[in-house]
ZATORZA-718661 format. One record per atom (N, C-alpha, C): residue in one letter; residue number from 1; x, y, z; atom name. Coordinates in nm, 3 decimals. Example, Ala and Ser with C-alpha at 12.3 -4.5 7.8 and 13.67 -1.06 7.14 Angstrom:
<nodes>
node residu: A, num: 1, x: 1.319, y: -0.569, z: 0.780, atome: N .
node residu: A, num: 1, x: 1.230, y: -0.450, z: 0.780, atome: CA .
node residu: A, num: 1, x: 1.320, y: -0.330, z: 0.780, atome: C .
node residu: S, num: 2, x: 1.285, y: -0.225, z: 0.708, atome: N .
node residu: S, num: 2, x: 1.367, y: -0.106, z: 0.714, atome: CA .
node residu: S, num: 2, x: 1.290, y: 0.003, z: 0.787, atome: C .
</nodes>
This chain:
<nodes>
node residu: X, num: 1, x: -0.924, y: -0.102, z: 2.420, atome: N .
node residu: X, num: 1, x: -0.969, y: -0.194, z: 2.318, atome: CA .
node residu: X, num: 1, x: -0.869, y: -0.188, z: 2.200, atome: C .
node residu: X, num: 2, x: -0.826, y: -0.303, z: 2.155, atome: N .
node residu: X, num: 2, x: -0.731, y: -0.312, z: 2.044, atome: CA .
node residu: X, num: 2, x: -0.803, y: -0.285, z: 1.912, atome: C .
node residu: X, num: 3, x: -0.744, y: -0.197, z: 1.832, atome: N .
node residu: X, num: 3, x: -0.800, y: -0.172, z: 1.700, atome: CA .
node residu: X, num: 3, x: -0.760, y: -0.286, z: 1.607, atome: C .
node residu: X, num: 4, x: -0.855, y: -0.326, z: 1.524, atome: N .
node residu: X, num: 4, x: -0.825, y: -0.433, z: 1.428, atome: CA .
node residu: X, num: 4, x: -0.788, y: -0.373, z: 1.294, atome: C .
node residu: X, num: 5, x: -0.708, y: -0.445, z: 1.221, atome: N .
node residu: X, num: 5, x: -0.666, y: -0.398, z: 1.089, atome: CA .
node residu: X, num: 5, x: -0.773, y: -0.434, z: 0.986, atome: C .
node residu: X, num: 6, x: -0.764, y: -0.373, z: 0.870, atome: N .
node residu: X, num: 6, x: -0.860, y: -0.403, z: 0.764, atome: CA .
node residu: X, num: 6, x: -0.853, y: -0.551, z: 0.725, atome: C .
node residu: X, num: 7, x: -0.733, y: -0.610, z: 0.706, atome: N .
node residu: X, num: 7, x: -0.730, y: -0.753, z: 0.674, atome: CA .
node residu: X, num: 7, x: -0.793, y: -0.840, z: 0.783, atome: C .
node residu: X, num: 8, x: -0.776, y: -0.802, z: 0.910, atome: N .
node residu: X, num: 8, x: -0.838, y: -0.878, z: 1.018, atome: CA .
node residu: X, num: 8, x: -0.990, y: -0.868, z: 1.012, atome: C .
node residu: X, num: 9, x: -1.041, y: -0.749, z: 0.981, atome: N .
node residu: X, num: 9, x: -1.186, y: -0.732, z: 0.970, atome: CA .
node residu: X, num: 9, x: -1.242, y: -0.807, z: 0.850, atome: C .
node residu: X, num: 10, x: -1.171, y: -0.801, z: 0.737, atome: N .
node residu: X, num: 10, x: -1.216, y: -0.873, z: 0.618, atome: CA .
node residu: X, num: 10, x: -1.216, y: -1.024, z: 0.640, atome: C .
node residu: X, num: 11, x: -1.123, y: -1.072, z: 0.721, atome: N .
node residu: X, num: 11, x: -1.115, y: -1.216, z: 0.748, atome: CA .
node residu: X, num: 11, x: -1.236, y: -1.267, z: 0.826, atome: C .
node residu: X, num: 12, x: -1.311, y: -1.178, z: 0.888, atome: N .
node residu: X, num: 12, x: -1.431, y: -1.218, z: 0.962, atome: CA .
node residu: X, num: 12, x: -1.549, y: -1.248, z: 0.869, atome: C .
node residu: X, num: 13, x: -1.542, y: -1.197, z: 0.748, atome: N .
node residu: X, num: 13, x: -1.650, y: -1.222, z: 0.653, atome: CA .
node residu: X, num: 13, x: -1.654, y: -1.370, z: 0.617, atome: C .
node residu: X, num: 14, x: -1.770, y: -1.413, z: 0.575, atome: N .
node residu: X, num: 14, x: -1.788, y: -1.553, z: 0.536, atome: CA .
node residu: X, num: 14, x: -1.814, y: -1.559, z: 0.387, atome: C .
node residu: X, num: 15, x: -1.745, y: -1.645, z: 0.319, atome: N .
node residu: X, num: 15, x: -1.761, y: -1.664, z: 0.175, atome: CA .
node residu: X, num: 15, x: -1.816, y: -1.804, z: 0.149, atome: C .
node residu: X, num: 16, x: -1.922, y: -1.811, z: 0.072, atome: N .
node residu: X, num: 16, x: -1.977, y: -1.940, z: 0.031, atome: CA .
node residu: X, num: 16, x: -1.967, y: -1.943, z: -0.122, atome: C .
node residu: X, num: 17, x: -1.877, y: -2.024, z: -0.172, atome: N .
node residu: X, num: 17, x: -1.851, y: -2.029, z: -0.315, atome: CA .
node residu: X, num: 17, x: -1.951, y: -2.118, z: -0.386, atome: C .
node residu: X, num: 18, x: -2.007, y: -2.065, z: -0.493, atome: N .
node residu: X, num: 18, x: -2.094, y: -2.142, z: -0.580, atome: CA .
node residu: X, num: 18, x: -2.004, y: -2.220, z: -0.675, atome: C .
node residu: X, num: 19, x: -1.984, y: -2.345, z: -0.649, atome: N .
node residu: X, num: 19, x: -1.893, y: -2.428, z: -0.728, atome: CA .
node residu: X, num: 19, x: -1.947, y: -2.461, z: -0.867, atome: C .
node residu: X, num: 20, x: -2.076, y: -2.437, z: -0.888, atome: N .
node residu: X, num: 20, x: -2.138, y: -2.476, z: -1.014, atome: CA .
node residu: X, num: 20, x: -2.141, y: -2.366, z: -1.119, atome: C .
node residu: X, num: 21, x: -2.148, y: -2.239, z: -1.077, atome: N .
node residu: X, num: 21, x: -2.154, y: -2.133, z: -1.177, atome: CA .
node residu: X, num: 21, x: -2.098, y: -2.002, z: -1.123, atome: C .
node residu: X, num: 22, x: -2.033, y: -1.931, z: -1.213, atome: N .
node residu: X, num: 22, x: -1.979, y: -1.800, z: -1.181, atome: CA .
node residu: X, num: 22, x: -2.088, y: -1.695, z: -1.197, atome: C .
node residu: X, num: 23, x: -2.083, y: -1.592, z: -1.115, atome: N .
node residu: X, num: 23, x: -2.177, y: -1.481, z: -1.128, atome: CA .
node residu: X, num: 23, x: -2.115, y: -1.366, z: -1.209, atome: C .
node residu: X, num: 24, x: -1.994, y: -1.389, z: -1.262, atome: N .
node residu: X, num: 24, x: -1.923, y: -1.288, z: -1.340, atome: CA .
node residu: X, num: 24, x: -1.878, y: -1.349, z: -1.472, atome: C .
node residu: X, num: 25, x: -1.904, y: -1.278, z: -1.582, atome: N .
node residu: X, num: 25, x: -1.857, y: -1.321, z: -1.713, atome: CA .
node residu: X, num: 25, x: -1.802, y: -1.201, z: -1.788, atome: C .
node residu: X, num: 26, x: -1.686, y: -1.218, z: -1.849, atome: N .
node residu: X, num: 26, x: -1.622, y: -1.111, z: -1.925, atome: CA .
node residu: X, num: 26, x: -1.632, y: -1.142, z: -2.074, atome: C .
node residu: X, num: 27, x: -1.681, y: -1.047, z: -2.151, atome: N .
node residu: X, num: 27, x: -1.680, y: -1.059, z: -2.297, atome: CA .
node residu: X, num: 27, x: -1.540, y: -1.015, z: -2.339, atome: C .
node residu: X, num: 28, x: -1.456, y: -1.110, z: -2.372, atome: N .
node residu: X, num: 28, x: -1.314, y: -1.083, z: -2.398, atome: CA .
node residu: X, num: 28, x: -1.294, y: -0.985, z: -2.512, atome: C .
node residu: X, num: 29, x: -1.373, y: -0.996, z: -2.617, atome: N .
node residu: X, num: 29, x: -1.358, y: -0.908, z: -2.733, atome: CA .
node residu: X, num: 29, x: -1.387, y: -0.762, z: -2.695, atome: C .
node residu: X, num: 30, x: -1.499, y: -0.739, z: -2.628, atome: N .
node residu: X, num: 30, x: -1.534, y: -0.602, z: -2.588, atome: CA .
node residu: X, num: 30, x: -1.434, y: -0.550, z: -2.486, atome: C .
node residu: X, num: 31, x: -1.395, y: -0.633, z: -2.392, atome: N .
node residu: X, num: 31, x: -1.299, y: -0.591, z: -2.289, atome: CA .
node residu: X, num: 31, x: -1.167, y: -0.549, z: -2.353, atome: C .
node residu: X, num: 32, x: -1.120, y: -0.625, z: -2.449, atome: N .
node residu: X, num: 32, x: -0.994, y: -0.593, z: -2.516, atome: CA .
node residu: X, num: 32, x: -1.008, y: -0.465, z: -2.599, atome: C .
node residu: X, num: 33, x: -1.115, y: -0.456, z: -2.676, atome: N .
node residu: X, num: 33, x: -1.135, y: -0.343, z: -2.766, atome: CA .
node residu: X, num: 33, x: -1.151, y: -0.210, z: -2.691, atome: C .
node residu: X, num: 34, x: -1.217, y: -0.213, z: -2.575, atome: N .
node residu: X, num: 34, x: -1.248, y: -0.090, z: -2.501, atome: CA .
node residu: X, num: 34, x: -1.149, y: -0.057, z: -2.390, atome: C .
node residu: X, num: 35, x: -1.061, y: -0.151, z: -2.357, atome: N .
node residu: X, num: 35, x: -0.969, y: -0.129, z: -2.245, atome: CA .
node residu: X, num: 35, x: -1.030, y: -0.163, z: -2.110, atome: C .
node residu: X, num: 36, x: -1.153, y: -0.213, z: -2.112, atome: N .
node residu: X, num: 36, x: -1.220, y: -0.250, z: -1.987, atome: CA .
node residu: X, num: 36, x: -1.140, y: -0.355, z: -1.909, atome: C .
node residu: X, num: 37, x: -1.078, y: -0.448, z: -1.980, atome: N .
node residu: X, num: 37, x: -1.003, y: -0.553, z: -1.911, atome: CA .
node residu: X, num: 37, x: -0.898, y: -0.497, z: -1.819, atome: C .
node residu: X, num: 38, x: -0.815, y: -0.409, z: -1.869, atome: N .
node residu: X, num: 38, x: -0.711, y: -0.347, z: -1.787, atome: CA .
node residu: X, num: 38, x: -0.771, y: -0.265, z: -1.673, atome: C .
node residu: X, num: 39, x: -0.882, y: -0.198, z: -1.701, atome: N .
node residu: X, num: 39, x: -0.947, y: -0.115, z: -1.600, atome: CA .
node residu: X, num: 39, x: -1.002, y: -0.197, z: -1.483, atome: C .
node residu: X, num: 40, x: -1.069, y: -0.309, z: -1.513, atome: N .
node residu: X, num: 40, x: -1.125, y: -0.388, z: -1.403, atome: CA .
node residu: X, num: 40, x: -1.017, y: -0.460, z: -1.325, atome: C .
node residu: X, num: 41, x: -0.908, y: -0.496, z: -1.391, atome: N .
node residu: X, num: 41, x: -0.795, y: -0.555, z: -1.318, atome: CA .
node residu: X, num: 41, x: -0.741, y: -0.453, z: -1.218, atome: C .
node residu: X, num: 42, x: -0.729, y: -0.328, z: -1.261, atome: N .
node residu: X, num: 42, x: -0.672, y: -0.224, z: -1.177, atome: CA .
node residu: X, num: 42, x: -0.764, y: -0.182, z: -1.062, atome: C .
node residu: X, num: 43, x: -0.895, y: -0.179, z: -1.085, atome: N .
node residu: X, num: 43, x: -0.987, y: -0.123, z: -0.986, atome: CA .
node residu: X, num: 43, x: -1.035, y: -0.222, z: -0.881, atome: C .
node residu: X, num: 44, x: -1.036, y: -0.350, z: -0.911, atome: N .
node residu: X, num: 44, x: -1.096, y: -0.448, z: -0.819, atome: CA .
node residu: X, num: 44, x: -1.015, y: -0.460, z: -0.689, atome: C .
node residu: X, num: 45, x: -1.076, y: -0.425, z: -0.575, atome: N .
node residu: X, num: 45, x: -1.003, y: -0.432, z: -0.448, atome: CA .
node residu: X, num: 45, x: -0.976, y: -0.575, z: -0.402, atome: C .
node residu: X, num: 46, x: -1.054, y: -0.670, z: -0.452, atome: N .
node residu: X, num: 46, x: -1.036, y: -0.810, z: -0.412, atome: CA .
node residu: X, num: 46, x: -0.945, y: -0.887, z: -0.507, atome: C .
node residu: X, num: 47, x: -0.896, y: -0.820, z: -0.610, atome: N .
node residu: X, num: 47, x: -0.807, y: -0.884, z: -0.710, atome: CA .
node residu: X, num: 47, x: -0.873, y: -1.005, z: -0.775, atome: C .
node residu: X, num: 48, x: -1.001, y: -0.989, z: -0.809, atome: N .
node residu: X, num: 48, x: -1.076, y: -1.096, z: -0.874, atome: CA .
node residu: X, num: 48, x: -1.030, y: -1.117, z: -1.018, atome: C .
node residu: X, num: 49, x: -0.990, y: -1.009, z: -1.084, atome: N .
node residu: X, num: 49, x: -0.953, y: -1.014, z: -1.225, atome: CA .
node residu: X, num: 49, x: -0.802, y: -1.013, z: -1.243, atome: C .
node residu: X, num: 50, x: -0.756, y: -1.084, z: -1.345, atome: N .
node residu: X, num: 50, x: -0.613, y: -1.084, z: -1.379, atome: CA .
node residu: X, num: 50, x: -0.599, y: -1.089, z: -1.530, atome: C .
node residu: X, num: 51, x: -0.499, y: -1.018, z: -1.580, atome: N .
node residu: X, num: 51, x: -0.472, y: -1.022, z: -1.723, atome: CA .
node residu: X, num: 51, x: -0.372, y: -1.133, z: -1.749, atome: C .
node residu: X, num: 52, x: -0.409, y: -1.223, z: -1.837, atome: N .
node residu: X, num: 52, x: -0.323, y: -1.336, z: -1.872, atome: CA .
node residu: X, num: 52, x: -0.222, y: -1.295, z: -1.980, atome: C .
node residu: X, num: 53, x: -0.124, y: -1.379, z: -2.004, atome: N .
node residu: X, num: 53, x: -0.019, y: -1.350, z: -2.102, atome: CA .
node residu: X, num: 53, x: -0.074, y: -1.325, z: -2.242, atome: C .
node residu: X, num: 54, x: -0.185, y: -1.391, z: -2.275, atome: N .
node residu: X, num: 54, x: -0.244, y: -1.373, z: -2.408, atome: CA .
node residu: X, num: 54, x: -0.339, y: -1.253, z: -2.416, atome: C .
node residu: X, num: 55, x: -0.350, y: -1.178, z: -2.307, atome: N .
node residu: X, num: 55, x: -0.435, y: -1.059, z: -2.305, atome: CA .
node residu: X, num: 55, x: -0.576, y: -1.082, z: -2.259, atome: C .
node residu: X, num: 56, x: -0.615, y: -1.208, z: -2.238, atome: N .
node residu: X, num: 56, x: -0.750, y: -1.234, z: -2.187, atome: CA .
node residu: X, num: 56, x: -0.756, y: -1.202, z: -2.038, atome: C .
node residu: X, num: 57, x: -0.877, y: -1.183, z: -1.990, atome: N .
node residu: X, num: 57, x: -0.899, y: -1.151, z: -1.850, atome: CA .
node residu: X, num: 57, x: -0.957, y: -1.275, z: -1.782, atome: C .
node residu: X, num: 58, x: -0.886, y: -1.323, z: -1.681, atome: N .
node residu: X, num: 58, x: -0.937, y: -1.437, z: -1.604, atome: CA .
node residu: X, num: 58, x: -1.014, y: -1.383, z: -1.483, atome: C .
node residu: X, num: 59, x: -1.105, y: -1.465, z: -1.432, atome: N .
node residu: X, num: 59, x: -1.192, y: -1.425, z: -1.321, atome: CA .
node residu: X, num: 59, x: -1.185, y: -1.529, z: -1.211, atome: C .
node residu: X, num: 60, x: -1.150, y: -1.486, z: -1.090, atome: N .
node residu: X, num: 60, x: -1.153, y: -1.573, z: -0.972, atome: CA .
node residu: X, num: 60, x: -1.274, y: -1.529, z: -0.889, atome: C .
node residu: X, num: 61, x: -1.393, y: -1.569, z: -0.935, atome: N .
node residu: X, num: 61, x: -1.518, y: -1.517, z: -0.879, atome: CA .
node residu: X, num: 61, x: -1.539, y: -1.549, z: -0.732, atome: C .
node residu: X, num: 62, x: -1.474, y: -1.652, z: -0.681, atome: N .
node residu: X, num: 62, x: -1.492, y: -1.689, z: -0.541, atome: CA .
node residu: X, num: 62, x: -1.441, y: -1.580, z: -0.447, atome: C .
node residu: X, num: 63, x: -1.350, y: -1.495, z: -0.493, atome: N .
node residu: X, num: 63, x: -1.294, y: -1.389, z: -0.409, atome: CA .
node residu: X, num: 63, x: -1.376, y: -1.260, z: -0.413, atome: C .
node residu: X, num: 64, x: -1.480, y: -1.255, z: -0.493, atome: N .
node residu: X, num: 64, x: -1.556, y: -1.131, z: -0.515, atome: CA .
node residu: X, num: 64, x: -1.623, y: -1.082, z: -0.386, atome: C .
node residu: X, num: 65, x: -1.601, y: -0.954, z: -0.356, atome: N .
node residu: X, num: 65, x: -1.665, y: -0.895, z: -0.239, atome: CA .
node residu: X, num: 65, x: -1.795, y: -0.823, z: -0.275, atome: C .
node residu: X, num: 66, x: -1.837, y: -0.833, z: -0.402, atome: N .
node residu: X, num: 66, x: -1.964, y: -0.781, z: -0.450, atome: CA .
node residu: X, num: 66, x: -1.978, y: -0.630, z: -0.429, atome: C .
node residu: X, num: 67, x: -1.867, y: -0.557, z: -0.445, atome: N .
node residu: X, num: 67, x: -1.869, y: -0.412, z: -0.423, atome: CA .
node residu: X, num: 67, x: -1.922, y: -0.334, z: -0.542, atome: C .
node residu: X, num: 68, x: -1.912, y: -0.390, z: -0.664, atome: N .
node residu: X, num: 68, x: -1.963, y: -0.325, z: -0.783, atome: CA .
node residu: X, num: 68, x: -1.867, y: -0.229, z: -0.851, atome: C .
node residu: X, num: 69, x: -1.744, y: -0.219, z: -0.803, atome: N .
node residu: X, num: 69, x: -1.647, y: -0.127, z: -0.865, atome: CA .
node residu: X, num: 69, x: -1.625, y: -0.161, z: -1.012, atome: C .
node residu: X, num: 70, x: -1.619, y: -0.288, z: -1.044, atome: N .
node residu: X, num: 70, x: -1.597, y: -0.329, z: -1.183, atome: CA .
node residu: X, num: 70, x: -1.711, y: -0.284, z: -1.272, atome: C .
node residu: X, num: 71, x: -1.833, y: -0.291, z: -1.222, atome: N .
node residu: X, num: 71, x: -1.949, y: -0.249, z: -1.301, atome: CA .
node residu: X, num: 71, x: -1.949, y: -0.100, z: -1.327, atome: C .
node residu: X, num: 72, x: -1.895, y: -0.024, z: -1.233, atome: N .
node residu: X, num: 72, x: -1.894, y: 0.121, z: -1.247, atome: CA .
node residu: X, num: 72, x: -1.806, y: 0.168, z: -1.361, atome: C .
node residu: X, num: 73, x: -1.702, y: 0.091, z: -1.396, atome: N .
node residu: X, num: 73, x: -1.609, y: 0.136, z: -1.499, atome: CA .
node residu: X, num: 73, x: -1.610, y: 0.052, z: -1.627, atome: C .
node residu: X, num: 74, x: -1.680, y: -0.059, z: -1.627, atome: N .
node residu: X, num: 74, x: -1.682, y: -0.146, z: -1.744, atome: CA .
node residu: X, num: 74, x: -1.760, y: -0.084, z: -1.859, atome: C .
node residu: X, num: 75, x: -1.708, y: -0.102, z: -1.979, atome: N .
node residu: X, num: 75, x: -1.780, y: -0.057, z: -2.098, atome: CA .
node residu: X, num: 75, x: -1.908, y: -0.139, z: -2.113, atome: C .
node residu: X, num: 76, x: -2.012, y: -0.081, z: -2.171, atome: N .
node residu: X, num: 76, x: -2.136, y: -0.156, z: -2.191, atome: CA .
node residu: X, num: 76, x: -2.111, y: -0.287, z: -2.266, atome: C .
node residu: X, num: 77, x: -2.162, y: -0.396, z: -2.209, atome: N .
node residu: X, num: 77, x: -2.150, y: -0.527, z: -2.271, atome: CA .
node residu: X, num: 77, x: -2.023, y: -0.603, z: -2.239, atome: C .
node residu: X, num: 78, x: -1.924, y: -0.536, z: -2.179, atome: N .
node residu: X, num: 78, x: -1.796, y: -0.603, z: -2.152, atome: CA .
node residu: X, num: 78, x: -1.804, y: -0.696, z: -2.032, atome: C .
node residu: X, num: 79, x: -1.895, y: -0.668, z: -1.943, atome: N .
node residu: X, num: 79, x: -1.901, y: -0.745, z: -1.818, atome: CA .
node residu: X, num: 79, x: -2.046, y: -0.779, z: -1.786, atome: C .
node residu: X, num: 80, x: -2.071, y: -0.905, z: -1.761, atome: N .
node residu: X, num: 80, x: -2.201, y: -0.948, z: -1.712, atome: CA .
node residu: X, num: 80, x: -2.180, y: -0.987, z: -1.567, atome: C .
node residu: X, num: 81, x: -2.248, y: -0.918, z: -1.478, atome: N .
node residu: X, num: 81, x: -2.231, y: -0.940, z: -1.335, atome: CA .
node residu: X, num: 81, x: -2.368, y: -0.941, z: -1.270, atome: C .
node residu: X, num: 82, x: -2.389, y: -1.037, z: -1.184, atome: N .
node residu: X, num: 82, x: -2.513, y: -1.043, z: -1.106, atome: CA .
node residu: X, num: 82, x: -2.476, y: -1.093, z: -0.967, atome: C .
node residu: X, num: 83, x: -2.563, y: -1.076, z: -0.875, atome: N .
node residu: X, num: 83, x: -2.536, y: -1.131, z: -0.742, atome: CA .
node residu: X, num: 83, x: -2.535, y: -1.283, z: -0.751, atome: C .
node residu: X, num: 84, x: -2.453, y: -1.349, z: -0.668, atome: N .
node residu: X, num: 84, x: -2.452, y: -1.495, z: -0.667, atome: CA .
node residu: X, num: 84, x: -2.591, y: -1.550, z: -0.629, atome: C .
node residu: X, num: 85, x: -2.612, y: -1.676, z: -0.663, atome: N .
node residu: X, num: 85, x: -2.739, y: -1.741, z: -0.627, atome: CA .
node residu: X, num: 85, x: -2.759, y: -1.735, z: -0.476, atome: C .
node residu: X, num: 86, x: -2.885, y: -1.744, z: -0.433, atome: N .
node residu: X, num: 86, x: -2.922, y: -1.734, z: -0.293, atome: CA .
node residu: X, num: 86, x: -2.835, y: -1.818, z: -0.200, atome: C .
node residu: X, num: 87, x: -2.788, y: -1.756, z: -0.094, atome: N .
node residu: X, num: 87, x: -2.706, y: -1.824, z: 0.005, atome: CA .
node residu: X, num: 87, x: -2.559, y: -1.834, z: -0.032, atome: C .
node residu: X, num: 88, x: -2.524, y: -1.786, z: -0.152, atome: N .
node residu: X, num: 88, x: -2.386, y: -1.792, z: -0.199, atome: CA .
node residu: X, num: 88, x: -2.324, y: -1.653, z: -0.194, atome: C .
node residu: X, num: 89, x: -2.193, y: -1.648, z: -0.211, atome: N .
node residu: X, num: 89, x: -2.122, y: -1.520, z: -0.214, atome: CA .
node residu: X, num: 89, x: -2.072, y: -1.481, z: -0.077, atome: C .
node residu: X, num: 90, x: -2.058, y: -1.351, z: -0.058, atome: N .
node residu: X, num: 90, x: -2.002, y: -1.300, z: 0.067, atome: CA .
node residu: X, num: 90, x: -2.114, y: -1.270, z: 0.168, atome: C .
node residu: X, num: 91, x: -2.086, y: -1.299, z: 0.292, atome: N .
node residu: X, num: 91, x: -2.175, y: -1.262, z: 0.402, atome: CA .
node residu: X, num: 91, x: -2.091, y: -1.175, z: 0.493, atome: C .
node residu: X, num: 92, x: -2.123, y: -1.044, z: 0.494, atome: N .
node residu: X, num: 92, x: -2.044, y: -0.949, z: 0.569, atome: CA .
node residu: X, num: 92, x: -2.069, y: -0.962, z: 0.718, atome: C .
node residu: X, num: 93, x: -1.963, y: -0.949, z: 0.795, atome: N .
node residu: X, num: 93, x: -1.970, y: -0.955, z: 0.941, atome: CA .
node residu: X, num: 93, x: -1.932, y: -0.820, z: 0.998, atome: C .
node residu: X, num: 94, x: -1.998, y: -0.780, z: 1.104, atome: N .
node residu: X, num: 94, x: -1.964, y: -0.654, z: 1.170, atome: CA .
node residu: X, num: 94, x: -1.825, y: -0.665, z: 1.231, atome: C .
node residu: X, num: 95, x: -1.750, y: -0.561, z: 1.222, atome: N .
node residu: X, num: 95, x: -1.618, y: -0.568, z: 1.282, atome: CA .
node residu: X, num: 95, x: -1.539, y: -0.449, z: 1.251, atome: C .
</nodes>
């Protein structure tokens, strides 16, 4: 049996993007003041967060794998995160 790579296994997952609303919001002031912005950019395995030239943190919520790593390191109030609305987000597949 051929072993599959991590990218091949991740590609089996299904993503349903909520085009109407993001389930992630960054408080730019708190993120900048506490260093949370740089921390969540560094820790996110899906590369959902990016630091822009002006220092703000952009969010590509459609790529979120809902692992919670960002919540574990974010300063209180810097990040508002909830699961996507019903039927949206990632649907993990065995593999």
